[in-house]
C-alpha positions in Angstrom: 39.6 48.7 3.7 41.7 50.6 1.1 42.2 47.5 -1.2 38.4 47.4 -1.8 37.7 51.1 -1.5 35.2 50.3 1.2 34.3 51.5 4.7 32.5 49.2 7.2 31.0 50.9 10.3 29.1 49.6 13.3 26.5 52.2 14.3 25.1 51.9 17.9 21.4 52.4 18.1 19.9 49.4 20.0 16.3 50.5 19.5 16.8 52.0 16.0 14.9 55.0 17.2 16.3 57.4 19.8 16.6 56.4 23.4 18.6 57.1 26.6 20.7 54.1 25.7 22.3 55.7 22.7 25.7 56.2 24.3 27.8 53.3 22.9 29.7 53.0 26.2 27.3 54.1 28.9 23.9 52.5 28.4 22.6 51.0 31.6 20.0 53.4 32.9 17.6 52.1 35.5 14.6 53.2 33.5 14.9 53.0 29.7 13.2 55.8 27.8 12.5 55.2 24.1 11.6 58.0 21.7 9.4 55.8 19.4 8.7 58.7 17.1 12.2 60.1 17.0 14.8 58.7 14.6 16.4 61.6 12.7 19.4 61.9 15.1 20.5 58.4 14.0 19.0 58.3 10.5 20.9 61.3 9.2 24.0 59.1 9.4 22.6 56.4 7.1 21.7 58.4 4.0 24.9 57.8 2.0 25.4 54.1 2.7 25.5 51.6 -0.1 24.4 48.8 2.2 22.5 49.0 5.5 22.0 46.1 7.8 19.5 46.7 10.6 19.0 44.6 13.8 16.9 45.3 16.8 15.3 42.7 19.0 16.9 41.8 22.3 16.8 45.2 24.0 13.0 45.4 23.5 12.5 42.5 25.9 13.2 44.7 28.9 9.9 45.1 30.8 11.0 48.4 32.5 10.5 50.8 29.6 9.0 54.2 29.1 7.9 55.5 25.7 8.4 59.2 24.9 6.4 61.0 22.3 8.4 64.1 21.4 12.1 65.0 21.5 14.6 64.5 24.2 15.1 67.7 26.1 11.7 69.1 24.9 9.5 70.6 27.5 6.3 69.3 25.9 7.4 65.7 25.5 4.8 63.1 26.7 6.1 60.1 28.7 4.1 56.8 29.0 4.7 53.4 30.5 3.9 50.7 27.9 4.2 47.1 29.0 3.0 45.6 25.7 6.4 44.9 24.1 4.9 44.0 20.7 3.0 47.4 20.5 6.1 49.5 21.5 8.2 47.5 19.0 5.7 48.0 16.3 5.6 51.7 16.9 9.3 52.1 16.6 9.5 50.0 13.4 6.7 52.1 11.9 8.8 55.2 12.5 11.8 53.5 11.0 9.9 52.2 7.9 8.4 55.7 7.3 11.8 57.2 7.3 13.1 54.6 4.9 10.2 55.1 2.5 10.8 58.9 2.3 14.5 59.2 2.6 16.4 56.1 1.3 17.9 56.1 -2.2 16.1 53.1 -3.7 18.5 52.8 -6.6 21.7 52.9 -4.5 21.2 51.5 -1.0 20.7 47.8 -0.4 18.6 47.1 2.7 18.8 44.1 5.1 17.1 43.3 8.4 18.5 40.6 10.6 16.0 38.4 12.4 16.1 37.7 16.2 19.4 36.5 17.7 18.3 33.7 20.1 19.6 33.3 23.6 19.8 30.3 25.9 19.2 31.4 29.4 17.0 28.4 30.0 17.0 24.9 28.7 14.8 23.2 26.1 11.6 23.8 28.2 10.6 26.3 30.9 11.1 23.5 33.5 14.6 22.9 32.3 16.9 25.2 34.3 20.0 24.3 32.4 21.4 27.3 30.4 24.4 27.4 28.1 26.9 26.8 30.9 29.1 23.8 30.2 27.3 23.0 27.0 29.6 21.6 24.3 27.2 20.2 21.7 24.5 21.8 19.6 20.8 20.9 20.2 20.1 17.9 17.9 16.2 17.9 18.0 14.9 18.4 14.4 12.7 21.5 14.0 13.8 22.9 17.3 12.7 26.4 18.4 13.9 27.6 21.8 11.1 28.4 24.3 12.7 31.8 24.9 12.7 32.7 21.2 10.0 35.3 20.8 8.5 34.4 17.4 5.7 37.0 17.9 8.3 39.7 17.7 9.7 38.2 14.6 6.2 38.4 13.1 6.0 42.1 13.8 9.3 42.7 12.0 8.3 40.5 9.1 5.0 42.3 8.7 6.7 45.7 8.7 9.1 44.6 6.1 6.4 43.2 3.9 4.5 46.5 4.1 7.7 48.3 3.0 8.2 46.0 0.1 4.6 46.6 -1.1 5.4 50.3 -1.0 8.3 49.8 -3.3 11.2 49.7 -0.8 13.2 46.5 -1.4 14.5 44.9 1.7 15.9 41.4 2.4 15.0 39.7 5.7 17.9 37.6 6.9 16.3 34.9 8.9 19.1 33.5 11.1 17.0 32.7 14.2 16.2 29.0 14.0 19.6 27.9 12.7 21.2 29.8 15.6 18.7 28.4 18.1 20.4 25.0 17.9 23.7 26.4 19.1 23.4 26.7 22.8 27.1 25.6 22.9 28.3 28.7 21.0 27.9 31.4 23.7 30.9 32.7 25.8 29.3 31.5 29.0 31.7 32.5 31.8 34.6 33.0 29.4 34.3 36.7 28.7 35.3 40.1 30.2 32.7 41.5 32.5 32.0 45.1 33.3 31.9 44.5 37.0 34.2 42.2 39.0 32.9 38.7 39.5 31.8 38.2 43.1 32.6 35.2 45.3 29.0 34.1 45.2 29.0 34.1 41.4 32.2 32.1 41.4 30.4 29.5 43.5 27.5 29.5 41.1 28.9 30.0 37.6 25.7 29.0 35.9 24.0 32.1 37.4 26.3 34.6 35.6 27.0 32.8 32.4 26.6 34.9 29.3 24.1 33.0 27.2 23.1 36.0 25.0 26.3 37.0 23.1 28.2 34.7 20.8 31.8 33.5 20.6 33.9 34.8 17.8 34.7 33.1 15.5 31.4 31.3 15.6 27.8 31.6 14.7 28.0 35.2 13.5 30.4 34.1 10.8 27.6 32.0 9.3 25.3 35.1 9.4 28.0 37.0 7.5 28.2 34.3 4.9 24.5 34.5 4.3 24.7 38.3 4.1 27.6 38.0 1.7 25.7 35.6 -0.5 22.7 38.1 -0.7 25.0 41.0 -1.6 26.9 39.3 -4.4 23.8 37.8 -5.9 21.7 40.9 -5.8 
């Protein structure tokens, strides 16, 4: 953006820390391995930024996950299956927050963390099997929280950020979760490009392959950007 002397970059690191999903194009391993104590490979690219916006939630929901203590390629790395998603998420965020506290330029870099992006694979209750397919209106129930929205994970992130703030690292938490939870109508559903060809069976049951995780553009993410912009110009 030459007119504004600005560079905007999207940095692929779905777990913030290192993992075997770090390739931005090939990241579908059968068994995900997360280096919960390893972040330097990614973090060295963040040092000079004026603004950093972090986001890491959805990928942590995968139950098939192995934690690695050590470095990828190291002969003495320790691997351990951990089913407690809150614990493994907390471990990774602790590594991230420790790096920020030691390395970030507190007078230069503005820090933001996006809250959980909700998805609509099920309806308004666990018994309701209707996902986002064919939905054309937002949910109108006041105070609505989706049953699939993991608020306990949000609490882990919020707690980590509060601890950072107490240690003198200023970070804004952009809470976009509940406002987005109403918008079950805003996902691409079946109207997107898929990595693999759609099968005949899927064509007969479009609800089964509807994408109720990602968002249409323009759409809900534009509101997130407006909130972020407001924080930036008023800080």
